[in-house]
N, CA, C and O atoms as a GROMACS GRO file, in nm:
protein
  476
    1MET      N    1   0.082  -0.120   0.000
    1MET     CA    2   0.000   0.000   0.000
    1MET      C    3   0.086   0.126   0.000
    1MET      O    4   0.053   0.224  -0.066
    2GLN      N    5   0.196   0.122   0.073
    2GLN     CA    6   0.283   0.239   0.080
    2GLN      C    7   0.347   0.270  -0.055
    2GLN      O    8   0.369   0.386  -0.088
    3LEU      N    9   0.377   0.164  -0.133
    3LEU     CA   10   0.435   0.185  -0.265
    3LEU      C   11   0.340   0.264  -0.356
    3LEU      O   12   0.384   0.346  -0.436
    4ARG      N   13   0.210   0.240  -0.342
    4ARG     CA   14   0.114   0.317  -0.422
    4ARG      C   15   0.122   0.466  -0.389
    4ARG      O   16   0.121   0.549  -0.480
    5GLY      N   17   0.129   0.498  -0.262
    5GLY     CA   18   0.138   0.640  -0.224
    5GLY      C   19   0.263   0.706  -0.278
    5GLY      O   20   0.258   0.819  -0.327
    6VAL      N   21   0.374   0.635  -0.270
    6VAL     CA   22   0.500   0.688  -0.325
    6VAL      C   23   0.488   0.702  -0.476
    6VAL      O   24   0.530   0.802  -0.533
    7GLY      N   25   0.429   0.602  -0.542
    7GLY     CA   26   0.411   0.608  -0.686
    7GLY      C   27   0.322   0.722  -0.729
    7GLY      O   28   0.348   0.788  -0.830
    8ARG      N   29   0.217   0.747  -0.651
    8ARG     CA   30   0.127   0.857  -0.684
    8ARG      C   31   0.196   0.992  -0.667
    8ARG      O   32   0.184   1.080  -0.753
    9ALA      N   33   0.267   1.008  -0.557
    9ALA     CA   34   0.340   1.133  -0.535
    9ALA      C   35   0.447   1.153  -0.641
    9ALA      O   36   0.466   1.264  -0.692
   10ALA      N   37   0.517   1.046  -0.675
   10ALA     CA   38   0.621   1.055  -0.778
   10ALA      C   39   0.561   1.090  -0.914
   10ALA      O   40   0.620   1.167  -0.989
   11THR      N   41   0.445   1.034  -0.944
   11THR     CA   42   0.380   1.064  -1.072
   11THR      C   43   0.343   1.211  -1.082
   11THR      O   44   0.370   1.276  -1.183
   12VAL      N   45   0.281   1.263  -0.979
   12VAL     CA   46   0.240   1.404  -0.980
   12VAL      C   47   0.362   1.496  -0.987
   12VAL      O   48   0.362   1.593  -1.063
   13ALA      N   49   0.464   1.466  -0.909
   13ALA     CA   50   0.586   1.547  -0.911
   13ALA      C   51   0.654   1.541  -1.048
   13ALA      O   52   0.700   1.642  -1.099
   14TYR      N   53   0.659   1.423  -1.106
   14TYR     CA   54   0.720   1.405  -1.238
   14TYR      C   55   0.643   1.483  -1.344
   14TYR      O   56   0.703   1.547  -1.430
   15MET      N   57   0.510   1.476  -1.338
   15MET     CA   58   0.429   1.549  -1.435
   15MET      C   59   0.453   1.700  -1.422
   15MET      O   60   0.460   1.771  -1.522
   16ALA      N   61   0.464   1.748  -1.299
   16ALA     CA   62   0.492   1.891  -1.278
   16ALA      C   63   0.630   1.927  -1.330
   16ALA      O   64   0.647   2.033  -1.391
   17LEU      N   65   0.729   1.841  -1.306
   17LEU     CA   66   0.864   1.867  -1.355
   17LEU      C   67   0.868   1.872  -1.507
   17LEU      O   68   0.929   1.962  -1.565
   18ILE      N   69   0.803   1.776  -1.572
   18ILE     CA   70   0.800   1.775  -1.719
   18ILE      C   71   0.732   1.902  -1.771
   18ILE      O   72   0.780   1.961  -1.868
   19LEU      N   73   0.625   1.944  -1.709
   19LEU     CA   74   0.557   2.066  -1.752
   19LEU      C   75   0.648   2.187  -1.734
   19LEU      O   76   0.656   2.273  -1.822
   20TYR      N   77   0.716   2.195  -1.620
   20TYR     CA   78   0.809   2.306  -1.595
   20TYR      C   79   0.917   2.309  -1.703
   20TYR      O   80   0.945   2.414  -1.760
   21LEU      N   81   0.978   2.194  -1.729
   21LEU     CA   82   1.086   2.189  -1.829
   21LEU      C   83   1.035   2.223  -1.969
   21LEU      O   84   1.105   2.288  -2.047
   22ALA      N   85   0.914   2.180  -2.000
   22ALA     CA   86   0.858   2.205  -2.133
   22ALA      C   87   0.823   2.352  -2.154
   22ALA      O   88   0.822   2.400  -2.267
   23LEU      N   89   0.794   2.423  -2.044
   23LEU     CA   90   0.756   2.564  -2.057
   23LEU      C   91   0.874   2.658  -2.034
   23LEU      O   92   0.861   2.780  -2.051
   24ALA      N   93   0.988   2.604  -1.995
   24ALA     CA   94   1.110   2.683  -1.978
   24ALA      C   95   1.167   2.714  -2.117
   24ALA      O   96   1.132   2.648  -2.214
   25PRO      N   97   1.256   2.814  -2.127
   25PRO     CA   98   1.318   2.840  -2.256
   25PRO      C   99   1.388   2.716  -2.311
   25PRO      O  100   1.447   2.638  -2.236
   26ALA      N  101   1.381   2.699  -2.441
   26ALA     CA  102   1.442   2.582  -2.504
   26ALA      C  103   1.594   2.583  -2.483
   26ALA      O  104   1.658   2.687  -2.501
   27PRO      N  105   1.650   2.470  -2.446
   27PRO     CA  106   1.796   2.464  -2.425
   27PRO      C  107   1.870   2.470  -2.557
   27PRO      O  108   1.823   2.422  -2.660
   28ASP      N  109   1.988   2.530  -2.553
   28ASP     CA  110   2.075   2.530  -2.670
   28ASP      C  111   2.153   2.400  -2.670
   28ASP      O  112   2.182   2.344  -2.564
   29GLY      N  113   2.185   2.354  -2.786
   29GLY     CA  114   2.261   2.229  -2.794
   29GLY      C  115   2.266   2.184  -2.938
   29GLY      O  116   2.211   2.247  -3.028
   30PRO      N  117   2.334   2.073  -2.958
   30PRO     CA  118   2.344   2.022  -3.095
   30PRO      C  119   2.206   1.981  -3.147
   30PRO      O  120   2.124   1.927  -3.073
   31GLN      N  121   2.184   2.006  -3.272
   31GLN     CA  122   2.056   1.972  -3.335
   31GLN      C  123   2.069   1.837  -3.403
   31GLN      O  124   2.109   1.829  -3.519
   32ILE      N  125   2.035   1.732  -3.332
   32ILE     CA  126   2.037   1.597  -3.387
   32ILE      C  127   1.895   1.568  -3.436
   32ILE      O  128   1.800   1.574  -3.358
   33PRO      N  129   1.880   1.536  -3.564
   33PRO     CA  130   1.745   1.514  -3.618
   33PRO      C  131   1.667   1.409  -3.540
   33PRO      O  132   1.715   1.299  -3.515
   34HIS      N  133   1.547   1.445  -3.502
   34HIS     CA  134   1.449   1.357  -3.437
   34HIS      C  135   1.488   1.311  -3.296
   34HIS      O  136   1.418   1.228  -3.238
   35LEU      N  137   1.598   1.363  -3.241
   35LEU     CA  138   1.635   1.325  -3.105
   35LEU      C  139   1.527   1.368  -3.007
   35LEU      O  140   1.502   1.299  -2.908
   36ASP      N  141   1.464   1.482  -3.032
   36ASP     CA  142   1.359   1.529  -2.942
   36ASP      C  143   1.242   1.430  -2.936
   36ASP      O  144   1.179   1.416  -2.831
   37LYS      N  145   1.213   1.362  -3.046
   37LYS     CA  146   1.103   1.265  -3.045
   37LYS      C  147   1.138   1.146  -2.956
   37LYS      O  148   1.054   1.096  -2.882
   38LEU      N  149   1.262   1.101  -2.963
   38LEU     CA  150   1.307   0.991  -2.876
   38LEU      C  151   1.300   1.033  -2.730
   38LEU      O  152   1.259   0.954  -2.644
   39ILE      N  153   1.340   1.156  -2.702
   39ILE     CA  154   1.333   1.207  -2.564
   39ILE      C  155   1.187   1.211  -2.517
   39ILE      O  156   1.158   1.172  -2.404
   40HIS      N  157   1.097   1.256  -2.602
   40HIS     CA  158   0.955   1.257  -2.567
   40HIS      C  159   0.906   1.116  -2.536
   40HIS      O  160   0.835   1.096  -2.437
   41MET      N  161   0.943   1.019  -2.618
   41MET     CA  162   0.898   0.882  -2.595
   41MET      C  163   0.948   0.829  -2.460
   41MET      O  164   0.873   0.766  -2.386
   42VAL      N  165   1.073   0.856  -2.430
   42VAL     CA  166   1.130   0.809  -2.303
   42VAL      C  167   1.064   0.879  -2.184
   42VAL      O  168   1.028   0.814  -2.086
   43LEU      N  169   1.048   1.011  -2.192
   43LEU     CA  170   0.990   1.085  -2.079
   43LEU      C  171   0.846   1.045  -2.052
   43LEU      O  172   0.808   1.025  -1.937
   44TRP      N  173   0.765   1.034  -2.156
   44TRP     CA  174   0.624   0.998  -2.135
   44TRP      C  175   0.609   0.849  -2.105
   44TRP      O  176   0.513   0.808  -2.039
   45GLY      N  177   0.702   0.767  -2.152
   45GLY     CA  178   0.702   0.627  -2.113
   45GLY      C  179   0.729   0.613  -1.964
   45GLY      O  180   0.665   0.533  -1.895
   46ALA      N  181   0.824   0.691  -1.914
   46ALA     CA  182   0.853   0.691  -1.770
   46ALA      C  183   0.732   0.740  -1.691
   46ALA      O  184   0.702   0.688  -1.583
   47MET      N  185   0.662   0.839  -1.745
   47MET     CA  186   0.542   0.890  -1.678
   47MET      C  187   0.438   0.780  -1.667
   47MET      O  188   0.376   0.763  -1.562
   48ALA      N  189   0.417   0.705  -1.774
   48ALA     CA  190   0.320   0.595  -1.772
   48ALA      C  191   0.362   0.488  -1.671
   48ALA      O  192   0.278   0.433  -1.600
   49GLY      N  193   0.491   0.459  -1.665
   49GLY     CA  194   0.540   0.360  -1.570
   49GLY      C  195   0.516   0.404  -1.426
   49GLY      O  196   0.473   0.324  -1.343
   50LEU      N  197   0.544   0.529  -1.397
   50LEU     CA  198   0.518   0.581  -1.262
   50LEU      C  199   0.369   0.576  -1.230
   50LEU      O  200   0.330   0.541  -1.119
   51PHE      N  201   0.287   0.612  -1.327
   51PHE     CA  202   0.142   0.607  -1.308
   51PHE      C  203   0.099   0.466  -1.268
   51PHE      O  204   0.017   0.449  -1.178
   52LEU      N  205   0.152   0.367  -1.336
   52LEU     CA  206   0.112   0.229  -1.307
   52LEU      C  207   0.162   0.180  -1.172
   52LEU      O  208   0.103   0.089  -1.114
   53VAL      N  209   0.268   0.240  -1.121
   53VAL     CA  210   0.312   0.207  -0.984
   53VAL      C  211   0.213   0.266  -0.885
   53VAL      O  212   0.176   0.201  -0.787
   54GLY      N  213   0.171   0.387  -0.909
   54GLY     CA  214   0.078   0.455  -0.818
   54GLY      C  215  -0.065   0.406  -0.829
   54GLY      O  216  -0.139   0.405  -0.731
   55TRP      N  217  -0.104   0.367  -0.949
   55TRP     CA  218  -0.240   0.320  -0.973
   55TRP      C  219  -0.233   0.187  -1.048
   55TRP      O  220  -0.265   0.182  -1.167
   56PRO      N  221  -0.192   0.081  -0.982
   56PRO     CA  222  -0.182  -0.047  -1.052
   56PRO      C  223  -0.319  -0.092  -1.104
   56PRO      O  224  -0.422  -0.068  -1.041
   57GLY      N  225  -0.316  -0.156  -1.218
   57GLY     CA  226  -0.441  -0.202  -1.277
   57GLY      C  227  -0.516  -0.096  -1.355
   57GLY      O  228  -0.630  -0.119  -1.396
   58ARG      N  229  -0.456   0.019  -1.375
   58ARG     CA  230  -0.522   0.130  -1.445
   58ARG      C  231  -0.447   0.165  -1.573
   58ARG      O  232  -0.414   0.281  -1.598
   59ALA      N  233  -0.421   0.064  -1.654
   59ALA     CA  234  -0.342   0.083  -1.776
   59ALA      C  235  -0.409   0.182  -1.871
   59ALA      O  236  -0.343   0.270  -1.927
   60ARG      N  237  -0.538   0.167  -1.890
   60ARG     CA  238  -0.609   0.257  -1.981
   60ARG      C  239  -0.599   0.401  -1.933
   60ARG      O  240  -0.576   0.493  -2.011
   61TRP      N  241  -0.616   0.420  -1.801
   61TRP     CA  242  -0.605   0.555  -1.745
   61TRP      C  243  -0.464   0.611  -1.758
   61TRP      O  244  -0.447   0.731  -1.779
   62ALA      N  245  -0.365   0.525  -1.744
   62ALA     CA  246  -0.226   0.570  -1.761
   62ALA      C  247  -0.207   0.629  -1.900
   62ALA      O  248  -0.148   0.736  -1.916
   63LEU      N  249  -0.258   0.560  -2.000
   63LEU     CA  250  -0.244   0.608  -2.137
   63LEU      C  251  -0.323   0.737  -2.160
   63LEU      O  252  -0.274   0.829  -2.225
   64ILE      N  253  -0.444   0.742  -2.106
   64ILE     CA  254  -0.527   0.862  -2.122
   64ILE      C  255  -0.463   0.983  -2.055
   64ILE      O  256  -0.454   1.090  -2.116
   65VAL      N  257  -0.418   0.966  -1.932
   65VAL     CA  258  -0.358   1.078  -1.858
   65VAL      C  259  -0.230   1.126  -1.927
   65VAL      O  260  -0.209   1.246  -1.941
   66CYS      N  261  -0.147   1.033  -1.970
   66CYS     CA  262  -0.023   1.073  -2.039
   66CYS      C  263  -0.053   1.144  -2.171
   66CYS      O  264   0.012   1.243  -2.204
   67ALA      N  265  -0.152   1.095  -2.245
   67ALA     CA  266  -0.189   1.160  -2.371
   67ALA      C  267  -0.242   1.301  -2.347
   67ALA      O  268  -0.208   1.394  -2.420
   68LEU      N  269  -0.326   1.317  -2.246
   68LEU     CA  270  -0.380   1.450  -2.215
   68LEU      C  271  -0.271   1.544  -2.166
   68LEU      O  272  -0.270   1.662  -2.202
   69HIS      N  273  -0.180   1.494  -2.085
   69HIS     CA  274  -0.068   1.577  -2.037
   69HIS      C  275   0.017   1.623  -2.155
   69HIS      O  276   0.057   1.739  -2.162
   70GLY      N  277   0.045   1.531  -2.246
   70GLY     CA  278   0.125   1.567  -2.364
   70GLY      C  279   0.054   1.670  -2.452
   70GLY      O  280   0.117   1.765  -2.499
   71ALA      N  281  -0.076   1.652  -2.473
   71ALA     CA  282  -0.152   1.747  -2.555
   71ALA      C  283  -0.156   1.884  -2.488
   71ALA      O  284  -0.136   1.986  -2.555
   72ALA      N  285  -0.182   1.887  -2.358
   72ALA     CA  286  -0.186   2.015  -2.286
   72ALA      C  287  -0.051   2.084  -2.291
   72ALA      O  288  -0.043   2.206  -2.306
   73THR      N  289   0.054   2.006  -2.278
   73THR     CA  290   0.190   2.064  -2.283
   73THR      C  291   0.215   2.129  -2.419
   73THR      O  292   0.268   2.240  -2.426
   74GLU      N  293   0.177   2.060  -2.526
   74GLU     CA  294   0.198   2.117  -2.659
   74GLU      C  295   0.115   2.242  -2.681
   74GLU      O  296   0.162   2.339  -2.740
   75VAL      N  297  -0.008   2.241  -2.635
   75VAL     CA  298  -0.094   2.361  -2.648
   75VAL      C  299  -0.030   2.478  -2.573
   75VAL      O  300  -0.022   2.589  -2.625
   76MET      N  301   0.016   2.453  -2.451
   76MET     CA  302   0.078   2.560  -2.373
   76MET      C  303   0.207   2.609  -2.438
   76MET      O  304   0.234   2.729  -2.438
   77GLN      N  305   0.286   2.518  -2.493
   77GLN     CA  306   0.407   2.561  -2.562
   77GLN      C  307   0.374   2.648  -2.682
   77GLN      O  308   0.447   2.742  -2.713
   78GLY      N  309   0.266   2.619  -2.749
   78GLY     CA  310   0.229   2.695  -2.868
   78GLY      C  311   0.162   2.827  -2.839
   78GLY      O  312   0.157   2.914  -2.926
   79THR      N  313   0.110   2.844  -2.717
   79THR     CA  314   0.033   2.965  -2.688
   79THR      C  315   0.091   3.051  -2.576
   79THR      O  316   0.070   3.172  -2.576
   80LEU      N  317   0.162   2.991  -2.482
   80LEU     CA  318   0.204   3.067  -2.364
   80LEU      C  319   0.353   3.100  -2.359
   80LEU      O  320   0.394   3.188  -2.283
   81VAL      N  321   0.434   3.033  -2.438
   81VAL     CA  322   0.579   3.043  -2.420
   81VAL      C  323   0.644   3.100  -2.546
   81VAL      O  324   0.625   3.050  -2.657
   82MET      N  325   0.721   3.206  -2.525
   82MET     CA  326   0.799   3.262  -2.635
   82MET      C  327   0.919   3.171  -2.660
   82MET      O  328   0.981   3.122  -2.566
   83GLY      N  329   0.951   3.149  -2.786
   83GLY     CA  330   1.066   3.067  -2.819
   83GLY      C  331   1.036   2.918  -2.822
   83GLY      O  332   1.126   2.837  -2.846
   84ARG      N  333   0.913   2.881  -2.797
   84ARG     CA  334   0.872   2.740  -2.805
   84ARG      C  335   0.758   2.732  -2.905
   84ARG      O  336   0.690   2.831  -2.932
   85SER      N  337   0.737   2.615  -2.960
   85SER     CA  338   0.626   2.597  -3.053
   85SER      C  339   0.561   2.462  -3.028
   85SER      O  340   0.624   2.369  -2.978
   86ALA      N  341   0.436   2.454  -3.063
   86ALA     CA  342   0.364   2.327  -3.051
   86ALA      C  343   0.399   2.241  -3.171
   86ALA      O  344   0.389   2.285  -3.286
   87GLU      N  345   0.439   2.120  -3.145
   87GLU     CA  346   0.466   2.024  -3.252
   87GLU      C  347   0.383   1.900  -3.223
   87GLU      O  348   0.408   1.830  -3.125
   88TRP      N  349   0.285   1.874  -3.307
   88TRP     CA  350   0.197   1.762  -3.280
   88TRP      C  351   0.265   1.628  -3.294
   88TRP      O  352   0.218   1.528  -3.241
   89LEU      N  353   0.379   1.625  -3.367
   89LEU     CA  354   0.456   1.501  -3.371
   89LEU      C  355   0.521   1.473  -3.236
   89LEU      O  356   0.549   1.358  -3.203
   90ASP      N  357   0.546   1.578  -3.157
   90ASP     CA  358   0.593   1.556  -3.020
   90ASP      C  359   0.485   1.484  -2.940
   90ASP      O  360   0.515   1.392  -2.864
   91TRP      N  361   0.359   1.525  -2.958
   91TRP     CA  362   0.250   1.459  -2.888
   91TRP      C  363   0.236   1.313  -2.932
   91TRP      O  364   0.210   1.225  -2.851
   92VAL      N  365   0.254   1.289  -3.061
   92VAL     CA  366   0.249   1.152  -3.111
   92VAL      C  367   0.358   1.070  -3.044
   92VAL      O  368   0.335   0.956  -3.003
   93ALA      N  369   0.478   1.126  -3.032
   93ALA     CA  370   0.588   1.057  -2.964
   93ALA      C  371   0.554   1.032  -2.817
   93ALA      O  372   0.588   0.927  -2.763
   94ASP      N  373   0.489   1.128  -2.752
   94ASP     CA  374   0.446   1.110  -2.613
   94ASP      C  375   0.354   0.988  -2.600
   94ASP      O  376   0.373   0.903  -2.513
   95VAL      N  377   0.256   0.981  -2.689
   95VAL     CA  378   0.158   0.873  -2.684
   95VAL      C  379   0.224   0.738  -2.717
   95VAL      O  380   0.191   0.637  -2.656
   96ILE      N  381   0.315   0.738  -2.812
   96ILE     CA  382   0.386   0.614  -2.845
   96ILE      C  383   0.467   0.566  -2.725
   96ILE      O  384   0.462   0.448  -2.690
   97GLY      N  385   0.541   0.657  -2.661
   97GLY     CA  386   0.621   0.618  -2.545
   97GLY      C  387   0.536   0.563  -2.433
   97GLY      O  388   0.568   0.459  -2.375
   98ALA      N  389   0.427   0.632  -2.402
   98ALA     CA  390   0.336   0.584  -2.296
   98ALA      C  391   0.272   0.453  -2.339
   98ALA      O  392   0.257   0.362  -2.257
   99GLY      N  393   0.233   0.442  -2.464
   99GLY     CA  394   0.169   0.320  -2.514
   99GLY      C  395   0.260   0.198  -2.508
   99GLY      O  396   0.214   0.088  -2.477
  100VAL      N  397   0.386   0.218  -2.538
  100VAL     CA  398   0.481   0.106  -2.531
  100VAL      C  399   0.492   0.055  -2.387
  100VAL      O  400   0.488  -0.065  -2.363
  101VAL      N  401   0.508   0.147  -2.293
  101VAL     CA  402   0.520   0.107  -2.153
  101VAL      C  403   0.392   0.042  -2.102
  101VAL      O  404   0.396  -0.061  -2.035
  102VAL      N  405   0.278   0.102  -2.134
  102VAL     CA  406   0.150   0.043  -2.092
  102VAL      C  407   0.132  -0.094  -2.156
  102VAL      O  408   0.091  -0.189  -2.089
  103GLY      N  409   0.163  -0.105  -2.283
  103GLY     CA  410   0.152  -0.234  -2.351
  103GLY      C  411   0.241  -0.340  -2.290
  103GLY      O  412   0.199  -0.454  -2.273
  104LEU      N  413   0.363  -0.303  -2.257
  104LEU     CA  414   0.455  -0.398  -2.192
  104LEU      C  415   0.404  -0.438  -2.055
  104LEU      O  416   0.416  -0.554  -2.016
  105ALA      N  417   0.346  -0.343  -1.981
  105ALA     CA  418   0.292  -0.374  -1.848
  105ALA      C  419   0.175  -0.471  -1.859
  105ALA      O  420   0.165  -0.565  -1.780
  106VAL      N  421   0.086  -0.448  -1.953
  106VAL     CA  422  -0.029  -0.536  -1.973
  106VAL      C  423   0.020  -0.675  -2.014
  106VAL      O  424  -0.029  -0.776  -1.963
  107TRP      N  425   0.114  -0.680  -2.105
  107TRP     CA  426   0.170  -0.808  -2.150
  107TRP      C  427   0.236  -0.882  -2.034
  107TRP      O  428   0.215  -1.002  -2.017
  108ALA      N  429   0.317  -0.812  -1.956
  108ALA     CA  430   0.386  -0.876  -1.843
  108ALA      C  431   0.286  -0.929  -1.742
  108ALA      O  432   0.304  -1.038  -1.688
  109GLN      N  433   0.182  -0.852  -1.715
  109GLN     CA  434   0.080  -0.896  -1.620
  109GLN      C  435   0.008  -1.021  -1.672
  109GLN      O  436  -0.020  -1.113  -1.595
  110SER      N  437  -0.021  -1.025  -1.800
  110SER     CA  438  -0.090  -1.142  -1.855
  110SER      C  439   0.001  -1.265  -1.853
  110SER      O  440  -0.048  -1.377  -1.838
  111ARG      N  441   0.131  -1.245  -1.869
  111ARG     CA  442   0.227  -1.357  -1.864
  111ARG      C  443   0.239  -1.414  -1.724
  111ARG      O  444   0.266  -1.533  -1.707
  112ARG      N  445   0.219  -1.330  -1.625
  112ARG     CA  446   0.225  -1.377  -1.486
  112ARG      C  447   0.095  -1.446  -1.446
  112ARG      O  448   0.085  -1.501  -1.336
  113GLY      N  449  -0.001  -1.445  -1.533
  113GLY     CA  450  -0.127  -1.511  -1.504
  113GLY      C  451  -0.225  -1.427  -1.428
  113GLY      O  452  -0.330  -1.476  -1.386
  114GLY      N  453  -0.193  -1.300  -1.408
  114GLY     CA  454  -0.284  -1.210  -1.336
  114GLY      C  455  -0.388  -1.152  -1.429
  114GLY      O  456  -0.382  -1.169  -1.551
  115ALA      N  457  -0.480  -1.085  -1.370
  115ALA     CA  458  -0.582  -1.016  -1.450
  115ALA      C  459  -0.514  -0.906  -1.530
  115ALA      O  460  -0.422  -0.840  -1.481
  116THR      N  461  -0.558  -0.886  -1.651
  116THR     CA  462  -0.500  -0.784  -1.736
  116THR      C  463  -0.542  -0.646  -1.685
  116THR      O  464  -0.662  -0.617  -1.673
  117PRO      N  465  -0.445  -0.559  -1.654
  117PRO     CA  466  -0.476  -0.429  -1.595
  117PRO      C  467  -0.516  -0.325  -1.699
  117PRO      O  468  -0.434  -0.241  -1.737
  118VAL      N  469  -0.639  -0.330  -1.744
  118VAL     CA  470  -0.681  -0.236  -1.848
  118VAL      C  471  -0.789  -0.141  -1.802
  118VAL      O  472  -0.849  -0.073  -1.884
  119ALA      N  473  -0.815  -0.135  -1.675
  119ALA     CA  474  -0.921  -0.046  -1.624
  119ALA      C  475  -0.891   0.098  -1.653
  119ALA      O  476  -0.969   0.186  -1.618
   0.00000   0.00000   0.00000
């Protein structure tokens, strides 16, 4: 039970951190093509994983929450932040990253013989 509380707190803190970083000025650095999409997949995949620790058995909700967080982040980047822009392919990468982690979690749960966590 205590792990759920830690997972929930970690999920909320992580979501706030990602939002803060996404709304901060864009960092300077080497421009490697499509590296940002890989970063989006990893960050939102981690978000989905944390969500599933805090809310086990809620795979569908993990995907929905991550997708909504990604969409809201892109809208805010496109409307509230100077020097940032909304890129809907970033949102697609967010959903893919979260979907891969959720899919792996559902698959792993089914392999263990447990109920499939798709609530």
